[in-house]
NUROFI-531150 format. One record per atom (N, C-alpha, C, CB): residue number from 1; residue in one letter; chain; atom name; x negated, y negated, z. Coordinates in steps of 0.05 Angstrom, whole numbers, plus 5000, padded with zeros to 4 digits. Glycine has a CB too. Example, Ala and Ser with C-alpha at 12.3 -4.5 7.8 and 13.67 -1.06 7.14 Angstrom:
   nr  rest  kette  atom     x     y     z
    1     A      A     N  4736  5114  5156
    1     A      A    CA  4754  5090  5156
    1     A      A     C  4736  5066  5156
    1     A      A    CB  4774  5089  5181
    2     S      A     N  4743  5045  5142
    2     S      A    CA  4727  5021  5143
    2     S      A     C  4742  4999  5157
    2     S      A    CB  4718  5012  5114
// end
This chain:
   nr  rest  kette  atom     x     y     z
    1     X      A     N  3626  6179  9672
    1     X      A    CA  3651  6179  9686
    1     X      A     C  3668  6207  9681
    1     X      A    CB  3667  6154  9678
    2     X      A     N  3677  6219  9702
    2     X      A    CA  3693  6242  9699
    2     X      A     C  3721  6238  9708
    2     X      A    CB  3682  6264  9712
    3     X      A     N  3741  6248  9692
    3     X      A    CA  3768  6248  9701
    3     X      A     C  3780  6275  9703
    3     X      A    CB  3784  6232  9684
    4     X      A     N  3797  6278  9724
    4     X      A    CA  3808  6305  9727
    4     X      A     C  3834  6306  9706
    4     X      A    CB  3818  6311  9760
    5     X      A     N  3837  6327  9693
    5     X      A    CA  3858  6330  9674
    5     X      A     C  3886  6332  9690
    5     X      A    CB  3852  6356  9655
    6     X      A     N  3904  6314  9681
    6     X      A    CA  3931  6317  9693
    6     X      A     C  3949  6336  9677
    6     X      A    CB  3945  6290  9696
    7     X      A     N  3971  6343  9689
    7     X      A    CA  3991  6363  9677
    7     X      A     C  4002  6349  9652
    7     X      A    CB  4015  6373  9697
    8     X      A     N  4003  6323  9648
    8     X      A    CA  4013  6309  9626
    8     X      A     C  3991  6311  9603
    8     X      A    CB  4018  6279  9634
    9     X      A     N  3966  6307  9610
    9     X      A    CA  3946  6309  9592
    9     X      A     C  3944  6341  9582
    9     X      A    CB  3920  6298  9606
   10     X      A     N  3945  6359  9599
   10     X      A    CA  3947  6388  9592
   10     X      A     C  3970  6393  9571
   10     X      A    CB  3951  6405  9617
   11     X      A     N  3992  6380  9578
   11     X      A    CA  4016  6381  9559
   11     X      A     C  4008  6375  9531
   11     X      A    CB  4039  6360  9567
   12     X      A     N  3993  6355  9527
   12     X      A    CA  3986  6345  9500
   12     X      A     C  3973  6367  9482
   12     X      A    CB  3967  6321  9502
   13     X      A     N  3961  6388  9496
   13     X      A    CA  3949  6410  9483
   13     X      A     C  3969  6425  9463
   13     X      A    CB  3939  6430  9505
   14     X      A     N  3995  6424  9470
   14     X      A    CA  4015  6434  9454
   14     X      A     C  4014  6425  9425
   14     X      A    CB  4040  6428  9467
   15     X      A     N  4005  6400  9421
   15     X      A    CA  4007  6385  9396
   15     X      A     C  3984  6395  9379
   15     X      A    CB  4005  6355  9400
   16     X      A     N  3962  6406  9391
   16     X      A    CA  3937  6412  9376
   16     X      A     C  3943  6433  9351
   16     X      A    CB  3916  6424  9396
   17     X      A     N  3930  6430  9332
   17     X      A    CA  3931  6449  9310
   17     X      A     C  3937  6439  9282
   17     X      A    CB  3950  6469  9316
   18     X      A     N  3939  6453  9265
   18     X      A    CA  3948  6444  9237
   18     X      A     C  3976  6451  9232
   18     X      A    CB  3929  6456  9215
   19     X      A     N  3989  6428  9222
   19     X      A    CA  4018  6427  9220
   19     X      A     C  4028  6420  9191
   19     X      A    CB  4029  6407  9240
   20     X      A     N  4046  6430  9182
   20     X      A    CA  4059  6421  9155
   20     X      A     C  4087  6411  9163
   20     X      A    CB  4062  6447  9132
   21     X      A     N  4096  6390  9150
   21     X      A    CA  4122  6378  9155
   21     X      A     C  4139  6373  9130
   21     X      A    CB  4118  6352  9170
   22     X      A     N  4165  6370  9135
   22     X      A    CA  4185  6361  9114
   22     X      A     C  4197  6338  9129
   22     X      A    CB  4209  6386  9105
   23     X      A     N  4200  6316  9116
   23     X      A    CA  4214  6291  9128
   23     X      A     C  4237  6284  9110
   23     X      A    CB  4194  6266  9131
   24     X      A     N  4254  6268  9122
   24     X      A    CA  4277  6254  9109
   24     X      A     C  4277  6225  9119
   24     X      A    CB  4306  6267  9116
   25     X      A     N  4281  6206  9103
   25     X      A    CA  4280  6179  9112
   25     X      A     C  4301  6163  9097
   25     X      A    CB  4252  6168  9107
   26     X      A     N  4313  6141  9108
   26     X      A    CA  4330  6123  9095
   26     X      A     C  4316  6109  9074
   26     X      A    CB  4342  6105  9115
   27     X      A     N  4329  6106  9053
   27     X      A    CA  4318  6094  9027
   27     X      A     C  4332  6068  9020
   27     X      A    CB  4322  6113  9003
   28     X      A     N  4352  6059  9037
   28     X      A    CA  4367  6036  9033
   28     X      A     C  4397  6040  9033
   28     X      A    CB  4359  6025  9010
   29     X      A     N  4412  6019  9033
   29     X      A    CA  4441  6021  9035
   29     X      A     C  4449  6037  9009
   29     X      A    CB  4455  5990  9037
   30     X      A     N  4470  6055  9014
   30     X      A    CA  4485  6070  8994
   30     X      A     C  4465  6087  8977
   30     X      A    CB  4502  6052  8976
   31     X      A     N  4442  6095  8988
   31     X      A    CA  4425  6112  8973
   31     X      A     C  4421  6137  8992
   31     X      A    CB  4397  6096  8966
   32     X      A     N  4416  6160  8976
   32     X      A    CA  4411  6185  8991
   32     X      A     C  4386  6183  9006
   32     X      A    CB  4411  6210  8973
   33     X      A     N  4382  6199  9027
   33     X      A    CA  4355  6199  9043
   33     X      A     C  4334  6211  9026
   33     X      A    CB  4357  6215  9070
   34     X      A     N  4312  6199  9026
   34     X      A    CA  4288  6212  9011
   34     X      A     C  4279  6234  9026
   34     X      A    CB  4264  6192  9007
   35     X      A     N  4267  6255  9011
   35     X      A    CA  4254  6278  9025
   35     X      A     C  4227  6281  9016
   35     X      A    CB  4270  6303  9019
   36     X      A     N  4207  6285  9036
   36     X      A    CA  4179  6285  9029
   36     X      A     C  4167  6307  9047
   36     X      A    CB  4165  6255  9035
   37     X      A     N  4142  6315  9038
   37     X      A    CA  4126  6337  9052
   37     X      A     C  4100  6327  9057
   37     X      A    CB  4124  6363  9035
   38     X      A     N  4086  6338  9077
   38     X      A    CA  4060  6329  9084
   38     X      A     C  4046  6349  9104
   38     X      A    CB  4063  6302  9096
   39     X      A     N  4025  6341  9115
   39     X      A    CA  4009  6357  9133
   39     X      A     C  3996  6339  9155
   39     X      A    CB  3988  6374  9118
   40     X      A     N  3990  6353  9177
   40     X      A    CA  3976  6337  9200
   40     X      A     C  3958  6357  9214
   40     X      A    CB  3999  6324  9222
   41     X      A     N  3934  6345  9219
   41     X      A    CA  3915  6364  9236
   41     X      A     C  3914  6346  9260
   41     X      A    CB  3882  6370  9222
   42     X      A     N  3917  6360  9283
   42     X      A    CA  3915  6346  9310
   42     X      A     C  3890  6358  9327
   42     X      A    CB  3943  6350  9326
   43     X      A     N  3873  6345  9334
   43     X      A    CA  3852  6353  9351
   43     X      A     C  3849  6340  9375
   43     X      A    CB  3829  6352  9338
   44     X      A     N  3833  6350  9394
   44     X      A    CA  3828  6339  9420
   44     X      A     C  3805  6321  9418
   44     X      A    CB  3825  6361  9440
   45     X      A     N  3806  6299  9435
   45     X      A    CA  3783  6285  9441
   45     X      A     C  3779  6286  9472
   45     X      A    CB  3783  6257  9429
   46     X      A     N  3761  6304  9477
   46     X      A    CA  3758  6310  9506
   46     X      A     C  3781  6326  9516
   46     X      A    CB  3754  6285  9522
   47     X      A     N  3788  6322  9541
   47     X      A    CA  3811  6336  9551
   47     X      A     C  3834  6317  9558
   47     X      A    CB  3803  6350  9575
   48     X      A     N  3832  6292  9549
   48     X      A    CA  3853  6272  9557
   48     X      A     C  3867  6258  9532
   48     X      A    CB  3841  6251  9576
   49     X      A     N  3856  6262  9508
   49     X      A    CA  3868  6249  9485
   49     X      A     C  3871  6269  9462
   49     X      A    CB  3851  6226  9476
   50     X      A     N  3892  6264  9446
   50     X      A    CA  3896  6281  9420
   50     X      A     C  3895  6260  9397
   50     X      A    CB  3925  6298  9419
   51     X      A     N  3884  6268  9375
   51     X      A    CA  3883  6250  9351
   51     X      A     C  3896  6267  9326
   51     X      A    CB  3851  6239  9344
   52     X      A     N  3914  6257  9316
   52     X      A    CA  3929  6268  9293
   52     X      A     C  3921  6253  9268
   52     X      A    CB  3959  6267  9297
   53     X      A     N  3913  6266  9247
   53     X      A    CA  3906  6256  9221
   53     X      A     C  3926  6270  9201
   53     X      A    CB  3875  6262  9213
   54     X      A     N  3942  6254  9189
   54     X      A    CA  3963  6265  9173
   54     X      A     C  3962  6253  9145
   54     X      A    CB  3990  6261  9186
   55     X      A     N  3976  6266  9126
   55     X      A    CA  3979  6254  9098
   55     X      A     C  4003  6266  9087
   55     X      A    CB  3954  6261  9078
   56     X      A     N  4019  6248  9072
   56     X      A    CA  4043  6258  9060
   56     X      A     C  4053  6241  9038
   56     X      A    CB  4065  6260  9081
   57     X      A     N  4073  6254  9023
   57     X      A    CA  4084  6242  9000
   57     X      A     C  4097  6215  9010
   57     X      A    CB  4104  6262  8985
   58     X      A     N  4096  6196  8991
   58     X      A    CA  4109  6169  8996
   58     X      A     C  4131  6163  8977
   58     X      A    CB  4089  6146  8993
   59     X      A     N  4150  6149  8986
   59     X      A    CA  4172  6137  8967
   59     X      A     C  4160  6125  8946
   59     X      A    CB  4191  6116  8981
   60     X      A     N  4168  6129  8922
   60     X      A    CA  4157  6118  8896
   60     X      A     C  4131  6131  8888
   60     X      A    CB  4152  6088  8899
   61     X      A     N  4121  6151  8899
   61     X      A    CA  4098  6164  8891
   61     X      A     C  4073  6159  8908
   61     X      A    CB  4093  6157  8866
   62     X      A     N  4053  6173  8904
   62     X      A    CA  4028  6170  8919
   62     X      A     C  4028  6185  8946
   62     X      A    CB  4023  6139  8925
   63     X      A     N  4006  6180  8959
   63     X      A    CA  4001  6195  8983
   63     X      A     C  3996  6174  9004
   63     X      A    CB  3976  6214  8980
   64     X      A     N  4011  6176  9028
   64     X      A    CA  4004  6159  9053
   64     X      A     C  3987  6174  9071
   64     X      A    CB  4031  6149  9069
   65     X      A     N  3969  6160  9086
   65     X      A    CA  3954  6171  9106
   65     X      A     C  3959  6157  9131
   65     X      A    CB  3926  6172  9100
   66     X      A     N  3958  6176  9155
   66     X      A    CA  3966  6167  9182
   66     X      A     C  3946  6173  9202
   66     X      A    CB  3990  6178  9189
   67     X      A     N  3943  6159  9222
   67     X      A    CA  3927  6166  9245
   67     X      A     C  3941  6161  9269
   67     X      A    CB  3902  6151  9245
   68     X      A     N  3946  6179  9286
   68     X      A    CA  3959  6180  9312
   68     X      A     C  3940  6186  9335
   68     X      A    CB  3980  6200  9312
   69     X      A     N  3942  6169  9356
   69     X      A    CA  3927  6175  9382
   69     X      A     C  3949  6177  9405
   69     X      A    CB  3904  6149  9389
   70     X      A     N  3947  6197  9423
   70     X      A    CA  3963  6197  9446
   70     X      A     C  3946  6208  9469
   70     X      A    CB  3988  6212  9441
   71     X      A     N  3951  6194  9492
   71     X      A    CA  3939  6203  9515
   71     X      A     C  3956  6197  9539
   71     X      A    CB  3911  6191  9516
   72     X      A     N  3947  6203  9562
   72     X      A    CA  3965  6196  9587
   72     X      A     C  3946  6179  9606
   72     X      A    CB  3978  6226  9602
   73     X      A     N  3956  6153  9611
   73     X      A    CA  3941  6136  9628
   73     X      A     C  3951  6142  9656
   73     X      A    CB  3945  6108  9621
   74     X      A     N  3932  6151  9671
   74     X      A    CA  3937  6160  9699
   74     X      A     C  3942  6135  9719
   74     X      A    CB  3911  6176  9710
   75     X      A     N  3930  6113  9711
   75     X      A    CA  3938  6088  9728
   75     X      A     C  3966  6079  9722
   75     X      A    CB  3919  6065  9723
   76     X      A     N  3975  6079  9699
   76     X      A    CA  4002  6069  9689
   76     X      A     C  4023  6091  9695
   76     X      A    CB  4003  6061  9657
   77     X      A     N  4013  6117  9695
   77     X      A    CA  4029  6139  9699
   77     X      A     C  4049  6141  9674
   77     X      A    CB  4043  6138  9726
   78     X      A     N  4038  6135  9649
   78     X      A    CA  4054  6131  9624
   78     X      A     C  4035  6144  9601
   78     X      A    CB  4062  6096  9618
   79     X      A     N  4049  6155  9581
   79     X      A    CA  4036  6162  9559
   79     X      A     C  4030  6137  9541
   79     X      A    CB  4052  6184  9546
   80     X      A     N  4008  6137  9531
   80     X      A    CA  4000  6112  9514
   80     X      A     C  3989  6123  9488
   80     X      A    CB  3978  6093  9529
   81     X      A     N  3986  6106  9469
   81     X      A    CA  3976  6114  9440
   81     X      A     C  3977  6093  9423
   81     X      A    CB  3990  6136  9427
   82     X      A     N  3973  6101  9395
   82     X      A    CA  3977  6085  9373
   82     X      A     C  3981  6101  9349
   82     X      A    CB  3955  6066  9369
   83     X      A     N  3990  6084  9328
   83     X      A    CA  3996  6098  9303
   83     X      A     C  3989  6076  9281
   83     X      A    CB  4028  6109  9301
   84     X      A     N  3975  6084  9262
   84     X      A    CA  3970  6069  9236
   84     X      A     C  3973  6084  9213
   84     X      A    CB  3944  6057  9234
   85     X      A     N  3986  6069  9190
   85     X      A    CA  3988  6083  9166
   85     X      A     C  3978  6067  9141
   85     X      A    CB  4016  6090  9162
   86     X      A     N  3968  6083  9121
   86     X      A    CA  3958  6068  9099
   86     X      A     C  3979  6052  9082
   86     X      A    CB  3945  6086  9081
   87     X      A     N  4006  6056  9089
   87     X      A    CA  4026  6042  9074
   87     X      A     C  4035  6016  9088
   87     X      A    CB  4048  6061  9068
   88     X      A     N  4023  6008  9110
   88     X      A    CA  4030  5982  9125
   88     X      A     C  4008  5971  9139
   88     X      A    CB  4051  5985  9144
   89     X      A     N  4011  5946  9147
   89     X      A    CA  3989  5931  9161
   89     X      A     C  3994  5931  9191
   89     X      A    CB  3988  5901  9152
   90     X      A     N  4016  5940  9202
   90     X      A    CA  4021  5937  9228
   90     X      A     C  4007  5960  9245
   90     X      A    CB  4050  5936  9233
   91     X      A     N  3996  5954  9269
   91     X      A    CA  3986  5973  9287
   91     X      A     C  4007  5978  9308
   91     X      A    CB  3959  5964  9299
   92     X      A     N  4018  6002  9309
   92     X      A    CA  4038  6012  9327
   92     X      A     C  4025  6018  9354
   92     X      A    CB  4053  6036  9315
   93     X      A     N  4035  6006  9376
   93     X      A    CA  4023  6013  9403
   93     X      A     C  4045  6025  9419
   93     X      A    CB  4012  5988  9418
   94     X      A     N  4038  6049  9428
   94     X      A    CA  4057  6066  9444
   94     X      A     C  4055  6064  9473
   94     X      A    CB  4054  6095  9437
   95     X      A     N  4079  6068  9485
   95     X      A    CA  4084  6072  9514
   95     X      A     C  4107  6090  9519
   95     X      A    CB  4088  6045  9528
   96     X      A     N  4103  6112  9533
   96     X      A    CA  4122  6129  9535
   96     X      A     C  4124  6147  9557
   96     X      A    CB  4123  6142  9515
   97     X      A     N  4143  6167  9558
   97     X      A    CA  4146  6186  9578
   97     X      A     C  4155  6214  9567
   97     X      A    CB  4165  6176  9597
   98     X      A     N  4151  6234  9585
   98     X      A    CA  4158  6262  9580
   98     X      A     C  4185  6267  9595
   98     X      A    CB  4136  6283  9589
   99     X      A     N  4205  6279  9582
   99     X      A    CA  4230  6288  9598
   99     X      A     C  4222  6307  9617
   99     X      A    CB  4251  6299  9580
  100     X      A     N  4240  6311  9638
  100     X      A    CA  4237  6329  9661
  100     X      A     C  4231  6358  9651
  100     X      A    CB  4263  6329  9678
  101     X      A     N  4243  6366  9630
  101     X      A    CA  4240  6395  9622
  101     X      A     C  4214  6400  9607
  101     X      A    CB  4263  6404  9604
  102     X      A     N  4201  6379  9599
  102     X      A    CA  4175  6381  9585
  102     X      A     C  4176  6387  9556
  102     X      A    CB  4160  6401  9598
  103     X      A     N  4198  6381  9544
  103     X      A    CA  4204  6388  9515
  103     X      A     C  4203  6364  9498
  103     X      A    CB  4232  6403  9511
  104     X      A     N  4208  6338  9510
  104     X      A    CA  4211  6316  9491
  104     X      A     C  4194  6292  9502
  104     X      A    CB  4242  6307  9488
  105     X      A     N  4178  6281  9485
  105     X      A    CA  4162  6259  9490
  105     X      A     C  4172  6236  9474
  105     X      A    CB  4132  6265  9484
  106     X      A     N  4180  6215  9488
  106     X      A    CA  4191  6190  9477
  106     X      A     C  4169  6170  9479
  106     X      A    CB  4217  6180  9493
  107     X      A     N  4163  6159  9455
  107     X      A    CA  4142  6137  9454
  107     X      A     C  4156  6112  9443
  107     X      A    CB  4117  6146  9436
  108     X      A     N  4154  6091  9458
  108     X      A    CA  4164  6066  9452
  108     X      A     C  4145  6049  9438
  108     X      A    CB  4174  6053  9476
  109     X      A     N  4156  6030  9421
  109     X      A    CA  4139  6012  9406
  109     X      A     C  4155  5988  9398
  109     X      A    CB  4127  6026  9382
  110     X      A     N  4140  5966  9391
  110     X      A    CA  4151  5943  9379
  110     X      A     C  4139  5936  9353
  110     X      A    CB  4149  5922  9397
  111     X      A     N  4152  5930  9333
  111     X      A    CA  4141  5923  9307
  111     X      A     C  4160  5906  9290
  111     X      A    CB  4132  5948  9292
  112     X      A     N  4151  5900  9264
  112     X      A    CA  4168  5883  9249
  112     X      A     C  4196  5899  9242
  112     X      A    CB  4152  5874  9222
  113     X      A     N  4214  5883  9244
  113     X      A    CA  4242  5893  9237
  113     X      A     C  4243  5899  9209
  113     X      A    CB  4264  5872  9243
  114     X      A     N  4253  5925  9205
  114     X      A    CA  4255  5935  9176
  114     X      A     C  4282  5931  9164
  114     X      A    CB  4248  5964  9174
  115     X      A     N  4301  5920  9180
  115     X      A    CA  4326  5913  9172
  115     X      A     C  4325  5890  9151
  115     X      A    CB  4342  5906  9196
  116     X      A     N  4334  5893  9127
  116     X      A    CA  4332  5871  9107
  116     X      A     C  4348  5847  9115
  116     X      A    CB  4341  5880  9080
  117     X      A     N  4367  5848  9133
  117     X      A    CA  4381  5826  9141
  117     X      A     C  4368  5810  9163
  117     X      A    CB  4406  5833  9149
  118     X      A     N  4345  5820  9174
  118     X      A    CA  4331  5807  9196
  118     X      A     C  4316  5784  9183
  118     X      A    CB  4313  5826  9211
  119     X      A     N  4312  5761  9201
  119     X      A    CA  4295  5740  9192
  119     X      A     C  4266  5748  9191
  119     X      A    CB  4299  5716  9211
  120     X      A     N  4249  5737  9173
  120     X      A    CA  4224  5743  9172
  120     X      A     C  4209  5737  9199
  120     X      A    CB  4214  5729  9150
  121     X      A     N  4194  5755  9206
  121     X      A    CA  4178  5753  9229
  121     X      A     C  4194  5766  9254
  121     X      A    CB  4171  5722  9233
  122     X      A     N  4216  5775  9252
  122     X      A    CA  4231  5787  9274
  122     X      A     C  4218  5812  9282
  122     X      A    CB  4261  5792  9268
  123     X      A     N  4217  5815  9309
  123     X      A    CA  4207  5838  9320
  123     X      A     C  4229  5855  9331
  123     X      A    CB  4188  5833  9340
  124     X      A     N  4226  5882  9325
  124     X      A    CA  4247  5903  9333
  124     X      A     C  4234  5921  9354
  124     X      A    CB  4258  5920  9306
  125     X      A     N  4252  5936  9368
  125     X      A    CA  4244  5961  9385
  125     X      A     C  4247  5985  9370
  125     X      A    CB  4261  5964  9409
  126     X      A     N  4229  6004  9372
  126     X      A    CA  4227  6029  9360
  126     X      A     C  4222  6050  9381
  126     X      A    CB  4207  6029  9339
  127     X      A     N  4230  6076  9373
  127     X      A    CA  4219  6099  9388
  127     X      A     C  4213  6120  9368
  127     X      A    CB  4239  6109  9409
  128     X      A     N  4192  6135  9374
  128     X      A    CA  4186  6160  9361
  128     X      A     C  4190  6181  9384
  128     X      A    CB  4156  6160  9348
  129     X      A     N  4207  6200  9378
  129     X      A    CA  4215  6223  9396
  129     X      A     C  4202  6248  9387
  129     X      A    CB  4246  6227  9395
  130     X      A     N  4184  6259  9400
  130     X      A    CA  4172  6286  9392
  130     X      A     C  4186  6307  9410
  130     X      A    CB  4140  6287  9395
  131     X      A     N  4200  6323  9398
  131     X      A    CA  4215  6346  9413
  131     X      A     C  4204  6372  9405
  131     X      A    CB  4245  6346  9407
  132     X      A     N  4197  6388  9424
  132     X      A    CA  4184  6414  9419
  132     X      A     C  4208  6436  9419
  132     X      A    CB  4161  6422  9442
  133     X      A     N  4215  6448  9396
  133     X      A    CA  4235  6469  9396
  133     X      A     C  4222  6496  9403
  133     X      A    CB  4249  6470  9368
  134     X      A     N  4194  6498  9399
  134     X      A    CA  4179  6520  9405
  134     X      A     C  4152  6514  9403
  134     X      A    CB  4186  6542  9390
  135     X      A     N  4131  6532  9411
  135     X      A    CA  4105  6523  9409
  135     X      A     C  4094  6519  9380
  135     X      A    CB  4089  6541  9423
  136     X      A     N  4111  6528  9362
  136     X      A    CA  4103  6525  9332
  136     X      A     C  4121  6508  9316
  136     X      A    CB  4101  6554  9317
  137     X      A     N  4143  6497  9330
  137     X      A    CA  4162  6479  9315
  137     X      A     C  4167  6455  9332
  137     X      A    CB  4189  6494  9308
  138     X      A     N  4164  6432  9321
  138     X      A    CA  4169  6408  9334
  138     X      A     C  4183  6389  9314
  138     X      A    CB  4142  6397  9344
  139     X      A     N  4200  6370  9325
  139     X      A    CA  4215  6353  9308
  139     X      A     C  4208  6323  9319
  139     X      A    CB  4247  6360  9310
  140     X      A     N  4201  6306  9298
  140     X      A    CA  4196  6278  9304
  140     X      A     C  4220  6260  9293
  140     X      A    CB  4168  6269  9292
  141     X      A     N  4233  6246  9310
  141     X      A    CA  4254  6228  9302
  141     X      A     C  4245  6201  9308
  141     X      A    CB  4280  6234  9316
  142     X      A     N  4247  6184  9287
  142     X      A    CA  4239  6155  9291
  142     X      A     C  4266  6139  9288
  142     X      A    CB  4217  6145  9268
  143     X      A     N  4266  6120  9308
  143     X      A    CA  4293  6105  9308
  143     X      A     C  4288  6076  9318
  143     X      A    CB  4315  6119  9328
  144     X      A     N  4309  6060  9312
  144     X      A    CA  4305  6031  9319
  144     X      A     C  4330  6022  9335
  144     X      A    CB  4300  6014  9292
  145     X      A     N  4327  6002  9352
  145     X      A    CA  4347  5992  9368
  145     X      A     C  4362  5969  9354
  145     X      A    CB  4336  5984  9395
  146     X      A     N  4387  5972  9348
  146     X      A    CA  4403  5951  9333
  146     X      A     C  4407  5928  9352
  146     X      A    CB  4431  5962  9322
  147     X      A     N  4417  5906  9342
  147     X      A    CA  4425  5882  9357
  147     X      A     C  4450  5889  9375
  147     X      A    CB  4431  5858  9336
  148     X      A     N  4463  5911  9370
  148     X      A    CA  4487  5918  9388
  148     X      A     C  4477  5936  9409
  148     X      A    CB  4510  5932  9373
  149     X      A     N  4451  5941  9411
  149     X      A    CA  4441  5959  9430
  149     X      A     C  4445  5990  9427
  149     X      A    CB  4452  5951  9454
  150     X      A     N  4446  5996  9402
  150     X      A    CA  4449  6026  9394
  150     X      A     C  4424  6036  9379
  150     X      A    CB  4474  6030  9375
  151     X      A     N  4415  6058  9387
  151     X      A    CA  4390  6071  9373
  151     X      A     C  4401  6084  9347
  151     X      A    CB  4374  6094  9392
  152     X      A     N  4387  6077  9325
  152     X      A    CA  4395  6088  9299
  152     X      A     C  4371  6102  9285
  152     X      A    CB  4406  6066  9282
  153     X      A     N  4374  6128  9279
  153     X      A    CA  4355  6141  9268
  153     X      A     C  4349  6135  9238
  153     X      A    CB  4360  6168  9272
  154     X      A     N  4324  6129  9231
  154     X      A    CA  4317  6123  9204
  154     X      A     C  4298  6142  9189
  154     X      A    CB  4306  6097  9203
  155     X      A     N  4287  6159  9206
  155     X      A    CA  4269  6180  9197
  155     X      A     C  4268  6206  9214
  155     X      A    CB  4241  6169  9196
  156     X      A     N  4267  6231  9203
  156     X      A    CA  4264  6255  9216
  156     X      A     C  4247  6272  9203
  156     X      A    CB  4288  6267  9219
  157     X      A     N  4229  6286  9216
  157     X      A    CA  4209  6306  9206
  157     X      A     C  4209  6331  9221
  157     X      A    CB  4183  6295  9206
  158     X      A     N  4209  6353  9210
  158     X      A    CA  4207  6379  9219
  158     X      A     C  4179  6388  9216
  158     X      A    CB  4225  6398  9205
  159     X      A     N  4163  6393  9237
  159     X      A    CA  4138  6404  9237
  159     X      A     C  4136  6434  9244
  159     X      A    CB  4124  6388  9255
  160     X      A     N  4119  6449  9227
  160     X      A    CA  4115  6476  9233
  160     X      A     C  4085  6481  9233
  160     X      A    CB  4130  6493  9214
  161     X      A     N  4076  6494  9256
  161     X      A    CA  4048  6499  9257
  161     X      A     C  4040  6522  9237
  161     X      A    CB  4041  6507  9286
  162     X      A     N  4020  6514  9224
  162     X      A    CA  4007  6535  9204
  162     X      A     C  3995  6559  9218
  162     X      A    CB  3985  6521  9186
  163     X      A     N  3998  6580  9208
  163     X      A    CA  3984  6605  9219
  163     X      A     C  3957  6605  9217
  163     X      A    CB  3993  6629  9207
// end
């Protein structure tokens, strides 16, 4: 089967390459944000998918490993993908869209609520927003939707393409 590459699939090529990142994430109430570094290698799977393999420092020590897939589903007219990490058992499934300017990819997901006040088993809405500042600089912002309907950032990472 052959599929024609869409402009959205071509856009994904911006993500290809070797990246280093610095991230900050919430560590809990009344605690300063944790700062961590890591790297990611993003490669193409044919002309229609990208696969990112990353690793980074984890809170409390050790190294976490992550695997990201993103493609564009021509039938749904939506970006789709997944994310898994060695630090958790949840498979995150993405559905998203690119902004009109072509700088920001917003990927929506649902997963276990990370709010300590949430009842066990509560599912929450999340977004991973990938914003390209330039071809060699992108920012990933992860946020969750509160019960009041407000998006709250809990993690931000600055990615720089390695030379």
